[in-house]
C-alpha positions as CSV (number, residue, x, y, z in Angstrom):
1,M,-5.3,22.6,64.9
2,T,-8.5,21.0,63.5
3,T,-8.6,20.8,59.7
4,I,-12.1,21.1,58.2
5,N,-13.0,18.9,55.1
6,P,-14.0,21.2,52.3
7,K,-16.4,18.4,51.1
8,A,-18.1,18.4,54.4
9,T,-18.4,22.3,54.4
10,N,-19.9,22.3,51.0
11,A,-22.5,19.6,52.1
12,M,-23.5,21.7,55.0
13,K,-23.9,24.8,52.9
14,R,-26.2,22.8,50.4
15,L,-28.4,21.6,53.3
16,R,-28.9,25.1,54.8
17,H,-30.4,26.1,51.4
18,L,-32.9,23.3,51.5
19,T,-36.4,24.4,52.0
20,P,-38.4,22.6,55.0
21,K,-40.4,20.5,52.4
22,S,-37.1,19.6,50.5
23,T,-35.6,18.5,53.8
24,I,-38.5,16.2,54.5
25,F,-38.2,14.6,51.1
26,V,-34.4,13.9,51.7
27,L,-35.1,12.5,55.0
28,A,-37.9,10.3,53.7
29,F,-35.8,9.0,50.8
30,A,-32.9,8.2,53.2
31,A,-35.3,6.4,55.5
32,A,-36.8,4.4,52.8
33,A,-33.3,3.3,51.8
34,L,-32.8,1.8,55.2
35,V,-36.1,-0.2,55.2
36,P,-35.0,-4.0,54.9
37,A,-35.7,-5.8,51.7
38,Y,-38.0,-8.3,53.4
39,A,-40.6,-5.6,54.5
40,H,-41.6,-5.2,50.8
41,A,-41.4,-9.1,50.4
42,T,-44.4,-10.7,48.5
43,P,-45.2,-14.4,48.6
44,S,-42.8,-16.3,46.3
45,P,-44.0,-19.8,46.0
46,M,-41.4,-22.6,45.8
47,M,-43.2,-25.4,44.1
48,A,-42.3,-29.2,44.3
49,P,-40.6,-30.6,41.2
50,E,-43.3,-31.7,38.7
51,N,-41.1,-34.8,37.7
52,P,-38.8,-35.7,40.5
53,P,-36.6,-38.7,40.1
54,V,-38.7,-42.0,40.1
55,T,-38.2,-44.0,43.4
56,S,-39.7,-47.0,44.6
57,A,-43.0,-46.9,46.4
58,K,-42.9,-46.3,50.2
59,T,-45.6,-46.7,52.9
60,A,-47.6,-43.5,53.4
61,P,-46.9,-42.3,56.9
62,D,-50.0,-41.7,59.3
63,A,-50.5,-38.1,60.3
64,S,-53.4,-35.8,61.1
65,F,-55.0,-32.8,59.7
66,R,-57.9,-30.5,60.9
67,S,-61.3,-30.6,58.8
68,R,-64.6,-29.0,59.8
69,G,-63.2,-28.4,63.4
70,H,-62.2,-32.0,63.8
71,L,-58.7,-33.5,64.0
72,V,-58.7,-36.5,61.3
73,R,-56.1,-39.2,60.9
74,L,-55.0,-40.3,57.4
75,A,-55.2,-43.9,58.8
76,T,-59.1,-43.2,58.4
77,Y,-58.6,-43.6,54.7
78,H,-56.3,-46.9,54.7
79,G,-57.6,-49.2,52.0
80,Q,-58.8,-46.2,49.8
81,K,-56.8,-44.6,46.9
82,L,-55.8,-40.9,48.0
83,I,-54.4,-37.8,46.6
84,I,-52.9,-35.6,49.4
85,W,-52.4,-32.1,48.0
86,E,-51.0,-29.2,50.2
87,V,-51.6,-25.9,48.8
88,A,-51.2,-22.2,49.9
89,T,-54.4,-19.9,49.4
90,W,-52.4,-17.2,47.9
91,C,-50.7,-19.5,45.4
92,G,-51.5,-19.1,41.8
93,S,-50.5,-22.4,40.7
94,C,-52.7,-24.0,43.5
95,K,-55.6,-22.1,42.1
96,A,-55.1,-23.3,38.7
97,G,-54.7,-26.7,40.1
98,L,-58.1,-26.7,41.9
99,K,-59.8,-25.4,38.8
100,A,-58.2,-28.6,37.0
101,F,-59.8,-30.7,39.4
102,A,-63.0,-29.1,38.9
103,H,-62.8,-29.4,35.1
104,H,-62.2,-33.1,35.6
105,Q,-64.9,-33.5,38.2
106,A,-67.0,-36.0,36.4
107,L,-64.0,-38.3,35.7
108,I,-63.1,-38.1,39.6
109,D,-66.7,-38.9,40.6
110,R,-66.8,-42.0,38.6
111,S,-63.6,-43.4,40.6
112,N,-62.9,-44.4,43.9
113,L,-60.5,-41.7,44.5
114,K,-60.4,-39.6,47.7
115,I,-58.7,-36.1,47.3
116,I,-57.5,-34.5,50.5
117,V,-56.9,-30.8,49.7
118,L,-55.0,-29.0,52.7
119,R,-53.9,-25.7,53.3
120,D,-50.2,-25.5,54.1
121,Y,-49.3,-25.4,57.7
122,K,-49.3,-21.8,58.6
123,N,-50.3,-21.3,54.7
124,G,-46.8,-21.3,53.5
125,G,-45.7,-18.6,55.9
126,Y,-48.0,-15.9,54.5
127,P,-51.5,-14.7,55.6
128,G,-54.4,-15.7,53.3
129,I,-58.0,-17.0,53.3
130,T,-59.2,-20.1,54.7
131,I,-59.2,-23.3,52.6
132,E,-63.0,-23.2,52.4
133,K,-63.0,-19.6,51.0
134,F,-60.4,-20.6,48.6
135,A,-62.4,-23.6,47.3
136,A,-65.6,-21.4,47.4
137,Q,-64.1,-18.7,45.1
138,V,-62.2,-21.2,42.8
139,A,-64.2,-24.3,42.5
140,P,-67.4,-24.1,44.7
141,T,-68.8,-27.6,43.3
142,L,-65.9,-29.5,44.8
143,L,-67.1,-28.4,48.4
144,K,-70.1,-30.7,48.3
145,D,-68.4,-33.5,46.4
146,P,-67.7,-36.5,48.5
147,H,-64.6,-37.3,46.8
148,F,-63.0,-34.2,48.1
149,V,-62.0,-33.2,51.6
150,F,-60.8,-29.9,52.5
151,G,-58.8,-29.1,55.7
152,D,-55.7,-27.7,57.1
153,A,-52.3,-29.5,57.4
154,T,-50.9,-29.9,61.0
155,K,-47.2,-29.4,61.8
156,E,-47.0,-33.2,62.0
157,L,-48.4,-33.8,58.5
158,A,-46.3,-31.0,56.9
159,A,-43.2,-32.7,58.6
160,A,-44.1,-36.0,56.9
161,Y,-45.4,-34.9,53.6
162,D,-43.7,-31.6,52.8
163,P,-40.5,-31.5,54.5
164,H,-39.1,-29.0,52.1
165,H,-42.0,-26.6,52.7
166,Y,-43.3,-26.5,49.2
167,V,-46.5,-24.5,48.7
168,D,-47.9,-26.9,45.9
169,I,-47.1,-30.6,46.3
170,Y,-49.3,-33.8,46.2
171,Q,-48.8,-37.5,46.7
172,L,-50.5,-40.3,45.1
173,I,-51.2,-43.1,47.4
174,D,-52.6,-46.5,46.3
175,A,-55.2,-48.9,48.0
176,Q,-52.1,-50.5,49.7
177,N,-51.1,-47.2,51.4
178,Q,-48.1,-46.9,49.0
179,V,-46.8,-43.5,48.0
180,V,-46.5,-44.3,44.2
181,A,-45.8,-40.8,43.0
182,T,-45.2,-37.2,44.2
183,S,-45.6,-34.2,42.0
184,S,-46.9,-30.6,41.9
185,A,-49.2,-28.2,39.7
186,P,-52.1,-30.4,39.0
187,S,-53.0,-28.1,36.1
188,V,-49.9,-29.1,34.3
189,T,-49.5,-32.7,35.5
190,F,-53.1,-33.9,35.4
191,G,-52.0,-36.7,33.1
192,K,-50.4,-38.5,36.2
193,I,-53.5,-38.2,38.0
194,K,-55.6,-39.6,35.0
195,H,-53.2,-42.5,34.9
196,F,-53.6,-43.0,38.6
197,I,-57.7,-43.0,38.3
198,A,-57.4,-45.3,35.4
199,L,-55.8,-48.0,37.6
200,D,-59.2,-48.2,39.3
201,S,-60.4,-50.5,36.7
202,K,-57.4,-52.9,36.5
């Protein structure tokens, strides 16, 4: 003999009294609860440490990036002081950092520094505007400044300079092709960049 669960019977009775509109609402609510959390995910930047442990200088590896439709090797800039900065075009910290560079444009223009601003490989895993549109919206004067180069990181470059997949990370590379510092968030850490620029005159 089959035993009927009283709770199940009561639940069935309640469902029979639902109007079609109420039934649709209940089913929609249940379906929403089943949607994986990642379906609602928004970009969540993981930034590089602003003050990582100090390490001895190391040789900057050669790698390629894309700029204006061409593949460019970092070796092209050997003998020149560089900043390689990888950004995501949806990243608020990156936007603030580019504004900081524009604010200090006159200082940079008096230096021998070349700043290579690259959109992260696959833009940090989320869609977004191109690096040129990002610069045009945030700091358009930098697009025609010869001290700045804008482009896209290749998988090769990302592996060499951003193995932890940070969305905001830069390296300071001296004229001897040595990485002398790694940091992030130029709007907060611009003092390091100023010091790096000041070494031009020494």
